[in-house]
C-alpha positions as CSV (number, residue, x, y, z in Angstrom):
1,X,0.3,0.3,0.1
2,X,1.5,3.3,-0.8
3,X,2.9,5.8,1.5
4,X,-0.1,8.1,2.0
5,X,2.0,11.3,3.2
6,X,4.2,10.5,0.1
7,X,1.0,10.5,-2.5
8,X,-0.2,13.6,-0.5
9,X,2.9,15.4,-0.9
10,X,2.8,14.4,-4.7
11,X,-0.4,15.5,-5.3
12,X,0.3,19.0,-3.8
13,X,3.2,19.2,-6.1
14,X,1.5,18.4,-9.1
15,X,-1.4,20.8,-8.1
16,X,2.1,23.2,-7.9
17,X,3.1,22.9,-11.2
18,X,0.1,23.1,-12.6
19,X,-0.2,26.3,-11.0
20,X,3.4,27.2,-12.1
21,X,2.6,26.5,-16.2
22,X,4.9,23.1,-15.8
23,X,8.0,24.3,-13.8
24,X,8.0,24.1,-10.0
25,X,11.3,25.4,-8.9
26,X,13.2,23.3,-6.4
27,X,12.9,26.2,-3.6
28,X,8.9,26.5,-4.2
29,X,8.6,22.8,-3.7
30,X,10.9,23.2,-0.4
31,X,9.2,25.9,0.8
32,X,5.5,25.1,-0.1
33,X,6.2,21.4,1.3
34,X,8.2,21.4,3.7
35,X,11.0,19.5,2.3
36,X,14.6,19.1,2.2
37,X,16.5,20.0,-0.8
38,X,17.1,16.0,-1.4
39,X,13.7,15.5,-1.4
40,X,12.6,18.3,-3.5
41,X,15.4,17.3,-5.7
42,X,13.9,13.5,-6.2
43,X,10.1,14.9,-6.4
44,X,11.5,17.1,-9.3
45,X,12.7,13.9,-10.9
46,X,9.5,12.3,-10.6
47,X,7.3,15.0,-11.6
48,X,9.5,15.2,-14.7
49,X,9.2,11.2,-15.4
50,X,5.3,11.7,-15.5
51,X,5.5,14.6,-17.4
52,X,4.1,17.2,-14.8
53,X,7.5,19.5,-15.1
54,X,9.5,21.0,-18.4
55,X,12.9,18.5,-18.1
56,X,14.6,21.6,-19.9
57,X,13.8,24.1,-17.0
58,X,14.5,21.9,-14.0
59,X,17.9,21.4,-16.1
60,X,18.6,24.9,-16.5
61,X,17.8,25.3,-12.7
62,X,20.0,22.9,-11.5
63,X,22.4,24.3,-13.8
64,X,22.5,27.4,-12.2
65,X,22.5,25.7,-8.7
66,X,25.7,24.2,-9.4
67,X,27.5,27.3,-10.7
68,X,26.1,29.0,-7.6
69,X,27.7,25.9,-5.7
70,X,31.2,26.3,-7.5
71,X,31.3,30.0,-7.1
72,X,30.8,29.8,-3.4
73,X,33.1,27.1,-3.2
74,X,35.9,28.7,-5.2
75,X,35.2,32.1,-3.0
76,X,35.0,30.6,0.4
77,X,38.1,27.6,-0.5
78,X,40.0,30.9,-1.6
79,X,39.1,33.0,1.9
80,X,40.4,29.6,3.7
81,X,43.7,29.7,2.0
82,X,44.3,33.7,2.8
83,X,43.3,33.1,6.8
84,X,46.0,30.1,6.2
85,X,49.1,32.4,4.9
86,X,48.2,35.0,7.1
87,X,48.3,32.7,10.1
88,X,45.5,35.1,11.8
89,X,42.4,32.8,11.9
90,X,39.7,34.6,14.0
91,X,39.2,38.3,12.2
92,X,36.2,39.1,9.7
93,X,37.8,38.7,6.4
94,X,36.0,38.7,3.0
95,X,32.5,38.6,4.1
96,X,33.4,35.5,6.3
97,X,33.5,35.9,10.6
98,X,36.3,33.1,11.1
99,X,38.2,31.0,9.3
100,X,35.6,28.3,10.5
101,X,33.1,29.8,8.8
102,X,34.8,30.3,5.4
103,X,35.7,26.5,6.0
104,X,32.1,25.5,6.7
105,X,30.6,27.3,3.7
106,X,33.3,25.7,1.4
107,X,32.3,22.0,2.6
108,X,29.0,22.8,2.6
109,X,29.4,24.2,-1.7
110,X,31.3,21.6,-2.2
111,X,28.7,19.0,-1.3
112,X,26.2,21.0,-2.7
113,X,28.4,20.9,-6.3
114,X,28.8,17.2,-5.9
115,X,25.1,17.0,-5.3
116,X,24.4,18.6,-8.6
117,X,26.9,16.6,-10.6
118,X,30.0,18.7,-10.4
119,X,33.0,17.0,-11.8
120,X,36.3,17.0,-9.9
121,X,37.9,19.3,-12.7
122,X,35.2,21.8,-11.8
123,X,35.5,21.5,-8.3
124,X,39.6,21.6,-8.8
125,X,38.8,24.8,-11.3
126,X,36.7,26.7,-8.5
127,X,39.4,25.9,-5.9
128,X,42.0,28.0,-8.6
129,X,39.3,30.4,-9.1
130,X,38.2,29.2,-12.8
131,X,35.0,28.2,-12.3
132,X,33.0,26.5,-15.1
133,X,29.9,24.8,-14.8
C-alpha cells in the first residue's frame, strides 16, 4: 500500500507544477511542501518522469544551482587559503566572520556542487578561481 503522506505530497506538487505552468522550482517545492533539497530534487525527478514538469527548465535551474555552488566553493576556498597564509584565523575577512565560517561554507558548497553533478575538474577549477559549470 502506498505511503499516504508521500502521495499527498506528490499530489500537492502536481498542483503546484500545474499552477506554475509546468515549472516548479526546487526552492518553491521546499518551501511550500516543507522538504529538504534532496527530497525536493527527487520530487522534481518524479514530476519530470510523469510529464508534469518541463525537463529543460529543471535542467537550467540545476545548472544555475551548480554554478552558484561552484562560485561559493571557490570564494570560500580562497578565503580559507588567505586565512592560512596570514596565520590569523579569528578576524572577519572577505565577508566571513572567521576561518571556521569560511571552511564550513567551503564544505557545504562542495557538497552541494557534488549533489548537482560537479566533476573533480570543476571543483579543482573553482578552487583555483576559474569556475566553469
